[in-house]
C-alpha positions in Angstrom: -0.1 0.0 0.0 1.4 3.3 -0.9 1.3 5.9 1.9 0.4 9.4 0.9 2.6 12.2 2.4 -0.3 13.5 4.5 -0.8 10.2 6.1 2.9 9.8 6.9 2.8 13.3 8.4 -0.4 12.2 10.5 1.5 9.0 11.7 4.5 11.0 12.8 2.3 13.6 14.6 0.5 10.8 16.4 3.8 9.3 17.4 5.1 12.6 18.6 1.9 13.5 20.6 1.9 10.0 22.1 5.5 10.2 23.2 5.5 13.8 24.5 2.3 13.2 26.6 3.6 10.0 28.1 7.2 11.2 28.8 6.1 14.4 30.5 3.3 12.5 32.4 6.1 10.8 34.4 5.7 7.7 36.7 1.8 7.7 36.4 2.5 6.5 32.8 4.9 3.8 33.7 4.5 2.1 37.2 1.9 0.1 39.0 -1.0 2.5 39.0 -1.1 3.8 35.4 -3.2 6.4 33.9 -1.3 6.8 30.6 -3.4 9.6 29.0 -1.8 9.1 25.5 -3.5 5.7 25.4 -6.7 7.5 24.2 -4.8 7.8 20.9 -5.2 4.0 20.5 -8.7 4.7 19.4 -7.5 6.6 16.2 -7.0 3.1 14.8 -10.8 2.7 15.0 -11.0 5.6 12.4 -8.0 4.5 10.3 -5.8 1.5 11.1 -2.8 3.3 9.7 -2.9 5.7 12.8 -1.9 2.6 14.7 1.6 2.9 13.3 1.9 6.3 14.9 0.7 5.0 18.2 3.0 2.0 18.1 5.9 4.4 17.3 5.0 6.8 20.1 4.8 4.0 22.6 8.1 2.7 21.5 9.7 6.2 21.9 8.1 6.8 25.3 9.0 3.4 26.5 12.7 4.2 25.9 12.2 6.3 29.0 10.5 3.5 31.0 12.0 2.5 34.4 11.6 -1.1 33.0 13.8 -0.3 30.0 14.1 -3.2 27.4 11.2 -5.1 28.9 8.8 -2.4 28.4 10.4 -1.2 25.1 9.8 -4.8 23.7 6.7 -6.1 25.5 4.9 -2.8 26.2 5.3 -1.9 22.5 4.1 -5.4 21.4 1.0 -4.9 23.6 0.2 -1.7 22.0 0.8 -3.1 18.6 -1.7 -5.9 19.3 -4.2 -3.5 20.8 -4.2 -1.1 17.8 -4.4 -4.1 15.3 -7.5 -5.5 17.1 -9.1 -1.9 17.4 -8.6 -1.4 13.7 -10.6 -4.6 13.0 -13.5 -3.7 15.3 -16.8 -2.0 14.3 -18.0 -1.3 17.9 -16.1 1.6 19.5 -16.7 0.5 23.2 -15.7 -3.2 22.4 -12.6 -1.7 20.6 -11.7 0.3 23.7 -11.5 -2.9 25.7 -8.5 -4.4 23.9 -5.9 -2.1 25.4 -7.6 -2.6 28.9 -7.3 -6.4 28.6 -4.0 -6.7 26.7 -2.2 -4.2 28.8 -3.6 -5.5 32.1 -2.0 -9.0 31.2 1.2 -7.8 29.5 2.1 -4.8 31.7 0.9 -6.6 34.9 3.3 -9.5 33.9 6.1 -6.9 33.3 5.7 -5.3 36.6 5.4 -8.6 38.4 8.7 -9.9 36.9 10.7 -6.8 37.1 9.4 -5.4 40.3 7.9 -8.4 42.0 4.6 -6.4 42.4 1.6 -8.7 43.3 0.4 -10.1 40.0 -3.3 -9.9 40.2 -3.5 -6.7 42.1 -1.1 -5.1 39.5 -3.2 -6.5 36.6 -6.3 -5.1 38.2 -4.7 -1.7 38.7 -3.5 -1.6 35.1 -6.9 -2.6 33.8 -8.7 0.1 35.9 -6.3 2.8 34.6 -6.7 1.7 31.0 -10.5 1.4 31.4 -10.8 4.9 32.9 -8.5 6.5 30.1 -9.5 4.6 27.1 -12.9 3.0 27.7 -14.4 6.0 29.5 -12.6 9.1 28.6 -11.5 7.9 25.0 -14.9 6.5 24.2 -16.7 9.8 25.3 -14.1 11.8 23.1 -14.5 9.6 20.2 -18.2 9.5 20.3 -18.1 13.3 20.0 -15.6 13.0 17.0 -17.8 10.5 15.3 -20.9 12.8 15.5 -18.8 15.8 14.2 -18.6 15.3 10.5 -16.1 18.0 9.9 -13.6 16.7 12.6 -14.3 13.2 11.4 -13.4 14.1 7.8 -10.2 15.9 9.0 -9.1 12.8 11.0 -10.0 10.4 8.2 -8.2 12.6 5.6 -11.2 13.4 3.5 
């Protein structure tokens, strides 16, 4: 598939926005109780799966600053890749928003368990709650507004 220049710019912008928000958010984006605000951008893959590339790149860049280093760079980024892939395949916004909740709860929960010896089930629950609040509540509300706003939707879809 041939990417148009404007889509490459959009992917780069999403990557930059994700990375900047996450890095400046600090520990609340990386440790046991996470509310990674940039995770809302996962839902851009619902509008156009190509945005997922930007989210994955942004996640990778921000995970370079993670206290878990290589573990988060590899597994955290893979969790995001799987989430945005599944979001891009879904037709229901709320269901799509649950993929990062479930995948990150498992993957990041396991990361924190193995790296920091945090209690596994509690950590998974905390990650799931943070993702649910950010993506499934805040993100779904924002994206329902976007889906109703034809002008904004056309801009985001590149029409």
